[in-house]
C-alpha positions as CSV (number, residue, x, y, z in Angstrom):
1,M,72.8,-25.6,27.1
2,L,70.6,-24.8,29.7
3,G,69.2,-21.8,27.8
4,I,68.7,-24.1,25.0
5,L,66.7,-26.7,27.0
6,E,63.9,-24.3,28.6
7,T,62.8,-22.9,25.4
8,P,60.9,-25.7,24.3
9,R,59.6,-26.1,27.4
10,A,58.5,-22.7,27.5
11,G,57.0,-23.0,23.8
12,T,55.0,-26.2,24.9
13,K,53.7,-23.7,28.0
14,R,52.3,-21.2,25.1
15,S,51.1,-23.6,23.3
16,A,48.7,-25.3,26.1
17,I,47.7,-22.0,26.7
18,L,46.9,-21.1,22.9
19,V,44.8,-24.8,22.9
20,A,43.3,-23.8,26.2
21,V,42.0,-20.6,24.7
22,L,40.9,-22.0,21.7
23,C,38.7,-25.1,23.3
24,L,37.0,-22.6,25.3
25,G,36.2,-20.5,22.5
26,I,34.7,-23.5,20.9
27,A,32.9,-24.4,24.3
28,C,31.2,-20.9,24.1
29,A,30.9,-20.9,20.6
30,R,28.7,-24.6,21.1
31,I,26.8,-23.2,24.1
32,A,26.0,-20.3,22.1
33,T,25.3,-22.2,19.0
34,A,23.1,-25.0,21.3
35,E,21.0,-21.7,22.3
36,N,20.1,-20.5,19.4
37,A,19.8,-23.9,17.8
38,S,16.7,-24.1,20.6
39,H,14.8,-21.0,19.2
40,P,16.3,-20.9,15.0
41,D,13.2,-19.0,14.0
42,A,13.0,-16.5,15.7
43,A,12.9,-14.1,12.9
44,E,13.4,-14.4,8.8
45,I,14.7,-12.0,6.2
46,I,12.3,-11.5,4.3
47,S,13.1,-8.2,2.3
48,T,16.6,-6.9,1.9
49,E,17.8,-3.3,-0.6
50,N,20.8,-2.1,-1.2
51,S,23.8,-2.9,1.7
52,V,22.5,-5.4,4.6
53,E,24.5,-7.0,6.8
54,S,24.1,-9.6,9.7
55,L,25.7,-11.0,12.2
56,A,25.7,-14.3,14.0
57,P,27.9,-13.9,17.1
58,P,31.2,-14.9,17.6
59,A,31.4,-14.7,13.8
60,V,31.8,-11.3,12.2
61,W,29.7,-9.4,9.6
62,W,28.1,-11.0,6.5
63,P,25.8,-10.2,3.6
64,A,22.0,-10.9,4.4
65,T,20.0,-12.8,2.2
66,V,16.4,-13.3,1.7
67,G,15.0,-16.0,3.4
68,Q,17.9,-16.4,5.6
69,K,17.0,-17.5,9.4
70,L,18.1,-14.9,12.2
71,A,18.6,-16.6,15.9
72,W,18.8,-14.8,18.9
73,H,20.9,-12.8,19.2
74,D,21.8,-12.4,15.9
75,R,22.1,-8.6,14.4
76,L,20.9,-7.0,11.0
77,R,22.2,-3.6,10.0
78,T,21.6,-1.6,6.8
79,G,23.9,0.6,5.1
80,E,23.6,3.9,3.7
81,D,19.9,4.2,0.7
82,S,19.5,1.0,2.2
83,R,16.5,-1.2,3.6
84,A,15.5,-4.6,5.1
85,A,13.0,-6.3,6.1
86,V,12.7,-9.1,9.1
87,R,9.4,-11.2,9.9
88,L,9.5,-12.2,13.8
89,S,7.9,-15.9,14.7
90,D,4.5,-14.4,15.0
91,S,4.3,-13.2,11.6
92,S,4.7,-9.9,12.9
93,I,7.0,-7.5,10.7
94,L,9.6,-5.3,11.5
95,R,11.1,-3.0,8.6
96,L,14.7,-0.9,8.9
97,D,15.5,1.7,7.4
98,E,19.4,3.2,6.4
99,L,21.8,2.9,8.5
100,T,19.9,1.1,11.6
101,E,21.1,-1.4,13.5
102,A,19.0,-3.9,15.8
103,E,18.8,-7.3,17.7
104,V,16.3,-9.4,18.5
105,L,16.2,-10.7,22.5
106,P,15.0,-13.6,23.8
107,P,12.1,-13.5,26.8
108,P,13.4,-13.5,30.0
109,V,10.6,-15.6,30.6
110,A,9.0,-17.7,28.8
111,S,6.2,-16.2,29.4
112,A,7.0,-12.9,28.0
113,K,7.5,-11.0,24.9
114,P,10.9,-10.5,23.0
115,T,12.7,-7.8,23.1
116,V,13.8,-5.6,20.2
117,D,17.2,-3.9,20.9
118,L,17.4,-0.8,18.7
119,K,20.5,0.5,18.7
120,Q,20.6,3.4,16.0
121,G,18.5,4.1,13.1
122,T,14.7,3.4,12.4
123,A,11.9,0.8,12.2
124,Y,8.7,0.4,11.4
125,F,7.1,-2.3,13.4
126,F,3.5,-4.0,11.9
127,S,1.0,-6.5,13.2
128,R,-3.0,-7.3,12.4
129,E,-3.0,-10.7,13.7
130,K,-3.7,-9.8,17.4
131,S,-3.3,-7.3,19.8
132,R,0.8,-7.2,19.5
133,E,3.1,-7.0,23.2
134,I,6.5,-6.2,21.9
135,N,9.2,-4.6,24.5
136,V,11.5,-2.2,22.8
137,Q,14.7,-1.1,24.6
138,T,16.7,2.0,23.5
139,P,19.9,4.0,24.5
140,A,16.9,6.8,26.3
141,A,13.9,4.5,27.3
142,N,12.2,1.1,27.2
143,G,8.7,0.6,26.0
144,G,6.3,-1.9,26.8
145,I,4.4,-1.3,23.5
146,R,0.5,-3.3,23.8
147,G,-0.2,-2.2,19.7
148,T,-0.1,-3.7,15.8
149,E,2.0,-0.4,14.6
150,F,4.5,2.4,15.6
151,V,7.7,3.7,14.3
152,V,10.7,4.1,17.1
153,T,14.0,6.6,15.8
154,V,17.3,6.5,17.6
155,A,19.6,9.3,16.7
156,A,23.5,9.6,16.7
157,D,23.7,10.5,20.5
158,G,20.9,8.3,21.5
159,S,17.7,10.3,21.8
160,T,15.0,8.4,21.5
161,S,11.2,9.2,19.7
162,F,8.4,6.9,19.1
163,T,5.3,7.5,17.1
164,M,2.2,5.8,17.8
165,I,-0.3,4.8,14.9
166,D,-2.5,2.2,16.4
167,G,-1.7,0.9,20.1
168,E,0.0,2.4,22.6
169,V,3.1,2.6,24.2
170,E,4.7,2.9,28.2
171,L,7.9,4.5,28.0
172,S,10.6,4.1,31.0
173,N,14.0,5.2,32.6
174,P,15.1,6.4,35.7
175,S,13.7,9.9,35.8
176,G,10.5,8.3,35.2
177,S,7.5,7.1,33.1
178,L,5.3,7.9,30.4
179,V,2.2,6.6,28.4
180,V,1.9,7.7,24.9
181,R,-1.3,6.1,23.2
182,S,-2.3,6.5,19.5
183,G,-1.7,10.0,17.2
184,E,1.0,10.8,19.5
185,R,4.3,11.2,19.6
186,A,7.5,10.5,23.0
187,E,10.8,12.6,22.3
188,I,13.1,11.4,25.5
189,E,17.2,11.9,25.6
190,P,19.5,9.9,27.6
191,G,18.6,10.4,31.4
192,Q,15.4,12.9,30.8
193,K,12.1,12.4,30.9
194,A,10.2,12.1,28.1
195,A,7.5,14.2,26.4
196,K,5.4,13.5,24.1
197,T,3.1,15.6,21.3
198,S,0.4,15.0,19.1
199,V,0.4,13.9,15.4
200,A,-1.7,15.4,12.8
201,N,-0.5,12.6,10.6
202,P,0.8,9.7,12.5
203,I,1.7,7.3,9.2
204,D,3.8,10.1,7.5
205,S,6.6,8.9,9.6
206,A,7.1,6.0,8.3
207,Q,7.2,7.9,4.7
208,W,10.5,6.0,4.1
209,C,8.6,2.5,3.4
210,F,6.4,3.6,0.8
211,Y,7.3,3.1,-2.6
212,Y,8.0,5.4,-5.8
213,P,7.9,4.2,-9.4
214,G,10.4,4.7,-12.2
215,V,9.1,7.6,-14.3
216,L,12.6,9.1,-15.7
217,D,12.7,8.1,-19.2
218,P,16.1,6.7,-20.0
219,K,16.8,7.3,-23.0
220,E,16.0,11.5,-21.8
221,V,18.5,10.1,-19.2
222,L,21.4,9.4,-21.3
223,A,21.1,12.1,-23.6
224,S,21.3,14.5,-21.2
225,I,24.0,13.1,-19.1
226,K,27.8,14.4,-20.6
227,D,29.6,12.2,-19.3
228,P,28.1,9.1,-18.6
229,G,30.6,6.4,-19.0
230,A,30.7,6.0,-15.1
231,L,27.4,5.2,-14.8
232,Q,27.6,2.9,-17.7
233,A,26.0,-0.2,-15.5
234,S,23.9,1.8,-13.6
235,L,22.2,3.2,-16.4
236,S,21.9,-0.4,-18.0
237,A,20.2,-1.2,-15.2
238,Y,17.5,1.4,-15.5
239,R,17.3,0.7,-18.9
240,E,15.7,-2.8,-18.5
241,G,13.6,-1.4,-15.7
242,D,16.1,-2.4,-11.9
243,L,15.8,0.1,-10.6
244,L,17.0,-2.0,-7.3
245,M,20.4,-2.8,-9.5
246,A,20.8,0.6,-10.9
247,L,20.5,2.1,-7.2
248,Q,23.5,-0.5,-6.8
249,Q,25.7,0.1,-9.3
250,Y,25.5,4.0,-8.9
251,P,29.3,4.8,-7.5
252,S,28.4,5.7,-3.4
253,D,31.4,7.9,-4.0
254,R,30.0,10.0,-6.6
255,S,29.2,13.2,-6.6
256,P,26.5,14.2,-9.5
257,A,28.5,15.9,-12.4
258,S,25.6,18.1,-13.9
259,P,21.9,18.9,-12.9
260,E,20.6,16.0,-14.8
261,E,22.5,13.5,-13.4
262,K,21.4,15.1,-10.0
263,A,17.7,14.5,-11.0
264,Y,18.8,10.8,-12.1
265,R,20.3,10.5,-8.6
266,A,17.2,12.1,-6.9
267,G,15.2,9.6,-8.3
268,L,17.3,6.2,-7.2
269,L,17.3,8.2,-4.0
270,L,13.0,8.1,-4.0
271,F,13.2,4.1,-5.0
272,A,15.0,3.8,-2.2
273,G,13.0,5.3,-0.1
274,Q,15.2,8.7,0.6
275,V,12.7,11.8,0.5
276,A,14.5,14.3,2.1
277,K,17.9,13.7,0.6
278,A,16.1,13.8,-3.1
279,E,14.5,17.3,-2.5
280,D,17.7,18.4,-1.2
281,L,19.4,17.3,-3.9
282,L,16.3,18.8,-6.4
283,A,16.3,22.6,-4.7
284,D,19.7,23.1,-6.6
285,I,18.3,22.3,-10.3
286,A,17.2,24.6,-12.0
287,H,13.3,25.1,-12.1
288,D,13.6,24.9,-16.4
289,V,15.2,21.3,-16.0
290,H,12.5,18.9,-16.7
291,D,13.3,15.4,-15.1
292,R,12.7,17.7,-12.4
293,Q,10.0,18.5,-12.1
294,A,8.8,15.2,-13.0
295,L,10.3,13.8,-9.7
296,S,8.5,17.2,-7.9
297,T,5.4,15.9,-9.7
298,L,5.5,12.0,-8.4
299,I,6.5,13.3,-4.7
300,A,3.7,15.5,-4.9
301,A,1.1,13.0,-6.3
302,I,2.7,10.1,-3.5
303,T,2.5,12.2,-0.4
304,L,-0.8,14.2,-1.9
305,K,0.5,17.3,-1.4
306,D,-0.8,19.9,-3.9
307,R,2.4,20.8,-6.7
308,Q,3.7,24.1,-6.2
309,G,4.3,26.2,-10.1
310,G,5.4,23.9,-12.7
311,E,5.1,24.2,-16.3
312,S,3.3,22.1,-18.7
313,P,4.8,18.2,-18.9
314,Q,6.6,18.7,-22.6
315,T,8.3,15.2,-21.8
316,A,8.1,11.5,-22.0
317,S,8.9,11.7,-18.0
318,D,6.9,14.9,-17.1
319,W,3.5,13.0,-18.8
320,S,4.2,9.6,-16.6
321,A,4.8,11.8,-13.3
322,E,1.5,13.9,-14.7
323,S,-0.1,10.4,-14.8
324,Y,0.5,9.7,-11.5
325,Y,-0.4,13.4,-9.8
326,L,-3.7,13.0,-12.1
327,Q,-4.6,9.4,-10.6
328,S,-4.5,11.6,-6.8
329,K,-6.6,13.6,-7.8
330,G,-9.1,11.2,-8.9
331,H,-8.8,12.5,-12.5
332,L,-8.1,8.3,-13.9
333,I,-9.0,9.2,-17.8
334,G,-6.3,12.1,-17.4
335,A,-4.4,9.9,-15.9
336,L,-4.5,7.0,-19.1
337,Q,-4.5,9.4,-21.4
338,A,-0.8,11.2,-19.6
339,A,0.5,7.6,-19.9
340,N,-0.6,7.2,-23.6
341,R,1.1,11.0,-24.3
342,A,4.4,9.5,-22.3
343,T,4.3,6.8,-24.6
344,A,3.7,8.4,-27.4
345,L,6.9,10.8,-27.3
346,D,9.4,8.2,-26.6
347,P,7.9,4.4,-28.2
348,D,10.8,2.4,-25.8
349,F,10.0,3.9,-22.7
350,G,9.3,0.5,-20.9
351,F,8.0,2.2,-18.0
352,G,6.0,4.3,-19.5
353,W,4.1,0.9,-21.6
354,T,3.9,-0.9,-18.0
355,R,2.0,2.5,-16.8
356,V,-0.5,2.1,-19.6
357,A,-1.0,-1.6,-18.7
358,E,-1.9,-1.2,-15.4
359,L,-4.2,2.1,-16.2
360,E,-6.1,-0.2,-18.4
361,L,-6.3,-3.6,-16.6
362,S,-7.7,-1.9,-14.0
363,S,-10.7,0.0,-15.8
364,G,-11.1,-4.2,-17.4
365,R,-10.0,-3.7,-20.6
366,T,-7.4,-7.1,-20.1
367,S,-6.4,-7.0,-23.8
368,Q,-5.5,-4.0,-24.4
369,A,-3.5,-4.4,-21.0
370,K,-1.8,-7.5,-22.2
371,T,-0.4,-6.0,-25.0
372,A,0.8,-2.6,-24.1
373,L,2.3,-5.2,-20.8
374,E,4.6,-7.3,-23.2
375,K,5.4,-3.5,-24.9
376,G,6.6,-2.5,-21.5
377,L,8.6,-6.6,-20.9
378,S,10.5,-6.2,-24.1
379,L,11.5,-3.0,-23.9
380,A,12.3,-2.9,-19.6
381,P,12.3,-6.6,-19.2
382,R,13.4,-7.1,-15.4
383,N,10.8,-4.2,-14.1
384,P,9.4,-6.0,-11.2
385,A,6.5,-3.8,-11.4
386,A,5.6,-6.2,-14.6
387,H,6.1,-9.2,-13.4
388,A,3.5,-8.6,-10.6
389,L,1.0,-7.1,-13.5
390,R,1.3,-10.1,-15.5
391,G,1.0,-12.8,-12.2
392,F,-2.1,-10.5,-11.8
393,I,-3.6,-10.7,-15.5
394,L,-2.3,-14.8,-14.9
395,S,-4.2,-15.1,-12.2
396,A,-7.8,-13.7,-13.2
397,E,-7.5,-16.4,-16.3
398,G,-7.0,-18.9,-13.8
399,R,-3.3,-19.7,-14.5
400,L,-2.5,-20.2,-10.8
401,S,0.7,-21.3,-10.9
402,E,1.8,-18.9,-13.7
403,A,0.5,-16.7,-11.6
404,K,2.5,-17.4,-9.3
405,D,5.3,-17.9,-10.8
406,S,5.2,-14.3,-12.4
407,F,5.1,-13.1,-8.5
408,E,7.7,-15.1,-7.4
409,K,10.1,-13.0,-10.2
410,A,8.7,-9.5,-9.2
411,M,10.2,-10.5,-5.7
412,S,13.4,-11.8,-6.9
413,L,14.1,-8.3,-8.4
414,D,12.0,-6.4,-5.4
415,S,11.5,-8.2,-2.0
416,A,9.7,-4.9,-1.1
417,L,7.4,-4.8,-4.0
418,G,3.6,-5.1,-2.4
419,D,1.5,-5.7,-5.2
420,A,3.8,-8.5,-6.0
421,W,3.3,-10.2,-2.0
422,L,-0.4,-8.9,-2.2
423,G,-0.5,-11.1,-5.3
424,H,1.1,-14.2,-4.3
425,G,-0.8,-14.7,-1.0
426,L,-4.1,-14.1,-3.0
427,C,-3.0,-16.9,-5.2
428,L,-2.4,-19.2,-2.2
429,I,-5.3,-18.6,-0.8
430,R,-7.0,-19.9,-3.6
431,Q,-5.2,-23.1,-3.5
432,G,-6.6,-23.4,0.2
433,H,-3.4,-22.2,1.8
434,E,-5.4,-19.6,4.4
435,K,-3.0,-19.1,6.6
436,A,0.7,-18.9,4.0
437,G,-1.7,-16.3,2.2
438,R,-2.3,-13.9,4.7
439,R,1.0,-13.7,5.9
440,D,1.9,-12.3,2.7
441,I,-0.6,-10.1,2.5
442,L,0.5,-9.0,5.8
443,T,3.7,-8.3,4.5
444,A,2.6,-7.0,2.1
445,A,1.1,-4.2,4.3
446,A,3.6,-3.7,5.9
447,L,6.1,-2.8,3.1
448,E,4.0,-0.2,1.6
449,P,1.7,1.0,4.8
450,N,0.2,3.8,2.9
451,R,-2.0,1.3,1.1
452,A,-5.2,0.8,1.9
453,I,-6.4,-1.8,-0.8
454,F,-3.7,-4.2,1.2
455,R,-5.5,-3.7,4.7
456,T,-8.7,-4.0,3.4
457,Y,-8.0,-7.6,2.2
458,L,-6.3,-7.9,5.0
459,D,-9.1,-7.9,7.4
460,K,-11.0,-10.0,5.0
461,D,-12.2,-13.1,6.6
462,F,-11.0,-16.2,3.4
463,S,-12.2,-19.3,5.4
464,D,-15.2,-19.5,3.3
465,G,-14.2,-18.8,-0.1
466,G,-13.6,-15.1,0.6
467,S,-17.6,-15.1,0.8
468,K,-17.7,-13.3,4.5
469,T,-15.8,-10.1,5.7
470,T,-14.5,-9.1,8.8
471,T,-14.2,-5.5,10.9
472,Q,-11.2,-6.0,13.3
473,K,-12.1,-3.6,16.1
474,G,-9.5,-0.9,16.4
475,H,-7.9,-2.1,13.0
476,V,-8.8,1.4,10.8
477,P,-6.7,2.6,8.7
478,P,-5.2,5.8,10.1
479,S,-5.3,9.3,8.7
480,G,-2.7,9.3,5.3
481,V,-3.7,5.9,4.8
482,T,-4.3,5.6,1.0
483,A,-5.1,3.5,-1.7
484,G,-1.6,3.5,-2.8
485,P,0.4,4.1,-6.4
486,R,-0.3,2.0,-8.2
487,P,-4.8,1.0,-9.3
488,Y,-6.4,-2.6,-7.9
489,Y,-5.8,-5.2,-10.2
490,P,-9.6,-6.9,-11.0
491,G,-9.7,-11.1,-11.3
492,L,-8.4,-12.0,-8.3
493,I,-11.1,-12.7,-4.9
494,P,-12.3,-9.3,-4.5
495,P,-12.3,-6.9,-1.4
496,P,-15.0,-7.1,0.5
497,G,-18.4,-5.3,-0.4
498,I,-17.5,-6.3,-3.5
499,T,-19.0,-9.8,-5.3
500,A,-17.1,-11.8,-8.0
501,G,-17.9,-11.3,-11.4
502,S,-18.8,-7.7,-11.2
503,R,-17.5,-4.7,-12.9
504,P,-14.2,-4.5,-12.2
505,Y,-14.0,-2.2,-9.1
506,Y,-11.6,0.6,-8.9
507,L,-10.1,1.6,-5.4
508,G,-8.3,3.9,-6.7
509,P,-4.3,4.4,-6.6
510,I,-4.2,7.3,-4.4
511,S,-6.6,9.4,-2.3
512,R,-6.8,12.2,0.0
513,P,-7.1,11.2,4.2
514,G,-11.0,11.6,4.8
515,K,-12.1,11.0,1.3
516,S,-13.4,7.6,-0.1
517,A,-12.5,5.8,-3.0
518,S,-14.9,5.8,-5.7
519,P,-15.1,2.8,-8.6
520,K,-16.4,5.2,-10.9
521,P,-14.3,8.1,-12.1
522,E,-14.5,11.4,-10.8
523,H,-13.6,13.4,-14.2
524,S,-15.9,12.5,-17.3
525,G,-14.7,15.1,-19.3
526,R,-17.5,17.7,-18.8
527,P,-19.0,19.2,-16.0
528,Q,-21.3,17.6,-12.7
529,R,-25.1,19.2,-13.0
530,A,-27.8,19.3,-10.6
531,R,-30.9,17.0,-12.4
532,P,-33.7,19.6,-12.9
533,T,-36.8,18.9,-11.2
534,A,-39.5,17.7,-12.5
535,T,-41.8,20.3,-14.8
536,P,-44.7,20.2,-16.6
537,R,-44.3,20.4,-20.2
538,P,-44.8,23.3,-22.5
539,S,-47.0,21.3,-24.8
540,R,-49.7,20.4,-22.6
541,P,-52.7,22.5,-22.2
542,E,-52.2,24.3,-18.5
543,G,-54.4,22.6,-15.9
544,P,-55.8,23.7,-12.6
545,P,-53.8,24.4,-9.9
546,K,-51.5,21.9,-8.2
547,T,-51.5,22.1,-3.8
548,A,-49.0,19.8,-3.7
549,P,-45.6,18.3,-6.1
550,G,-46.4,15.4,-7.9
551,P,-46.6,14.1,-11.7
552,T,-48.9,15.9,-13.9
553,P,-52.3,13.5,-14.7
554,R,-52.8,12.1,-18.2
555,R,-56.3,12.8,-18.5
556,P,-59.1,15.1,-16.8
557,K,-59.9,15.3,-12.9
558,P,-62.4,12.1,-12.6
559,T,-65.7,12.6,-11.5
560,P,-66.7,12.8,-7.9
561,R,-66.7,8.7,-5.8
562,P,-70.4,7.7,-4.7
563,T,-71.0,7.7,-1.7
564,P,-71.3,5.1,1.1
565,S,-74.2,3.7,0.6
566,E,-74.4,3.8,-3.0
567,R,-71.9,0.8,-2.9
568,P,-72.7,-2.5,-1.4
569,G,-70.7,-4.2,1.1
570,R,-69.6,-2.3,4.9
571,G,-70.6,1.5,3.4
572,H,-67.0,2.1,3.1
573,P,-65.7,3.5,-0.3
574,V,-62.9,0.4,-2.2
575,R,-60.3,1.6,-3.3
576,Q,-56.6,0.8,-3.0
577,P,-53.9,1.8,-0.8
578,K,-51.9,5.1,-1.8
579,Q,-48.3,2.6,-1.7
580,A,-49.7,0.7,-4.4
581,Q,-48.5,4.0,-7.0
582,P,-45.0,3.4,-6.8
583,A,-44.4,-0.1,-7.8
584,Q,-46.8,0.6,-11.3
585,R,-44.7,3.1,-12.1
586,A,-41.8,0.5,-11.8
587,G,-43.7,-2.2,-13.8
588,I,-45.4,-4.4,-11.6
589,P,-48.8,-4.3,-12.0
590,A,-51.7,-3.4,-9.5
591,A,-53.1,-6.1,-7.6
592,P,-56.9,-6.8,-8.1
593,A,-59.6,-4.8,-6.5
594,T,-61.0,-7.0,-3.6
595,Q,-64.6,-6.6,-4.4
596,Q,-66.4,-5.5,-7.7
597,P,-69.2,-2.8,-8.4
598,A,-72.8,-3.2,-8.6
599,K,-73.9,-4.9,-11.6
600,G,-76.4,-2.7,-13.8
601,K,-73.9,0.5,-12.3
602,K,-71.4,2.0,-14.7
603,K,-69.3,4.2,-12.4
604,R,-66.2,5.6,-14.3
605,P,-63.0,3.9,-12.7
606,T,-61.3,5.8,-9.2
607,P,-57.6,7.1,-10.0
608,S,-56.3,4.2,-7.9
609,Q,-58.0,1.7,-10.1
610,S,-57.0,3.0,-13.2
611,P,-54.9,0.8,-15.3
612,A,-52.7,3.9,-16.9
613,P,-49.7,4.4,-15.8
614,Y,-49.5,7.9,-13.5
């Protein structure tokens, strides 16, 4: 009986403890929520690709979405073959590679800078609004960064590398400190002193951010894969132009069953920025597989390398990749011809028609571009690049609201598409929203750091209707930054030095480091020859030998000029200055003589007074 009476008391005691713990947890959660509520805009997710999750203490990991706000102490992580981008409170961009986990920490004091705690993986930081100071915390060292562009990588064992593209970082750990400047890389192991080396092309450390377009013909892929049943959802998305969905629908635990499937998988990995994984797959494919050749050509074009060997293009995929490669070499006419060849081999190639439209629009042929684009969209209606291209055409026609809708449609399909962010930002600027427009252009430059056109627009001053330009000291594009994998579309606000309404300017989609883009194609179909110097015509009579180079006179040598005593005035001959001769050749009449010869005397005019051209 006593035991029966004690049981409710024991249960009541345990219940009270559980209630107390629950109340304490709720109180802690409220404290953390109140702390985060004071900084609700610590960061914002602007791009997610494939598998991206966020965690807000004390909750669990949850799928992240574009537009989601992150408070202090919130975490973000990416899965395999996945990427994400976050905009910090000062508009700086932090982009995360696959298998990366990061946390944004508040500054220890109000005047200090925030800290990015990179627990593992690779992150790329970009800012152009002003010289940025930010702290980076890793398992091996802490870094106080004074710069605008860098890449930091943390391996599974905690070893860390910092690659400075622009700016400098002071690394410190218990073993000492080290300053790393632009063009240098530091390697640090936990508990060890950092060591630095110089880097020829520091932008190469951010190659996982580069954009790789789709070049494989879906019809060829479907015909080459023997058992496409398991890949039906992925292939369907690819055929519609949605590469991101095709990547998500590819079974993560599947091993490619044929060389053709390996090539298809490699193409999806390239879209995710995983170049090393794609090259490993291509290395296991025989050289006679055409899809392998197409992807190898595309990698050479985007990375500005010379392709090794390879046969002549044969399939629509080969010709599509050939178009990008020829463009990387400056052969713009050949690039358009290759794109047309791809659509001739397969008229149902949606990516090919969009490629033709890009090149036509960049050359100012808007009507042909619109025709090709409509074909591309009808065949691949979910191609984000095609929707961005339509936005540029609409904006060129002054239909800004419709253009913004097209750019937003492209961003909804691929939130990491730089062209969509650029076009959207330029539309905002034309509508008077300069701050929001510049923020979008900065996002475009961070998402595709190898595109020089984005940086050019970013350094432009739009405060006076786009008529001024600014050159920000220290913001020269680093070595390896190019005009990107797609051409520049005229019709919006032109880049610095190009006036609106002039001949469409082509920055070039891909240019080699150290070479400036030219508005005229380098390849015109015939060899360039130096113009020969002017020589006398053979039909003319041979005159007296010349003592100095110059044009051949059309009349005999005039009689000797009269002496000063035969002329009125101060005793000096009257003649026009020699610098007036170029103006006469250009069609500008010579100024009249200031004095006339004496009456009664007929004199032959001197060469400087003769109305006959030279």
